[in-house]
C-alpha positions in Angstrom: -74.7 37.2 112.3 -73.3 38.7 109.0 -74.5 42.3 109.9 -72.2 41.8 113.2 -69.3 40.4 111.0 -69.5 43.7 108.7 -69.5 45.8 111.6 -66.6 44.0 113.0 -64.7 43.9 110.0 -65.4 47.6 109.1 -64.4 48.5 112.5 -61.1 46.8 112.7 -60.3 48.4 109.1 -61.2 52.0 110.3 -58.8 51.2 113.4 -55.9 50.3 111.1 -56.2 53.3 109.2 -56.9 55.7 112.2 -54.1 54.6 113.4 -51.4 55.1 110.2 -48.7 57.9 110.3 -50.2 61.2 109.0 -49.2 62.6 106.3 -47.3 65.6 108.4 -45.2 62.6 110.1 -44.8 60.7 107.1 -43.1 63.9 105.6 -40.7 64.5 108.7 -39.7 60.9 108.4 -39.0 61.2 104.8 -37.1 64.6 105.6 -35.1 62.7 108.0 -34.3 59.5 105.7 -33.1 62.2 103.0 -30.9 64.2 105.6 -29.4 60.8 106.2 -29.0 60.0 102.6 -27.2 63.4 102.0 -24.5 63.2 104.9 -24.3 59.0 103.6 -23.3 60.7 100.3 -21.0 63.3 101.7 -19.2 61.0 104.1 -18.5 58.7 100.3 -17.3 61.7 98.7 -14.9 62.7 101.4 -13.6 59.4 101.8 -13.0 58.9 97.9 -11.2 62.4 98.0 -9.3 61.4 100.8 -8.0 58.2 99.1 -7.3 59.9 95.9 -4.8 62.3 98.0 -3.1 59.4 99.9 -2.7 57.6 96.5 -1.1 61.0 94.6 1.0 61.7 98.1 2.3 57.8 98.0 3.3 58.3 94.5 4.9 61.8 95.1 6.7 60.3 98.0 7.8 56.9 96.3 9.1 59.0 93.2 11.1 61.9 95.5 12.7 58.7 97.2 13.4 56.8 93.7 15.2 60.5 92.8 17.2 60.3 95.9 18.1 57.2 95.8 19.6 57.6 92.1 21.3 60.7 92.9 22.7 59.1 95.8 23.9 56.0 93.7 25.4 58.4 90.9 27.2 60.3 93.2 28.6 57.3 94.8 29.2 56.1 91.3 31.5 59.2 90.8 33.2 58.8 93.7 34.6 55.3 93.1 37.7 55.5 91.2 37.7 53.2 88.3 37.6 53.3 84.4 37.6 56.4 82.9 36.3 56.9 79.4 
């Protein structure tokens, strides 16, 4: 009975090992995961660059608007009749 049990355990172990992925399959899976990782990193870098560009554009637009408003206010103030120094 012990011999049969040992044989059954050995056969089960060999079956599990034989059903596992081969080295080639493992390498292909690792290459696929590396590709996905590289794509993800590239997407994050692109989003980061786009965000920085959007903030810089918003800052420049805000500054330009403030300058135009200041010019308009100065022109309006100069056109008003009032005290002259």
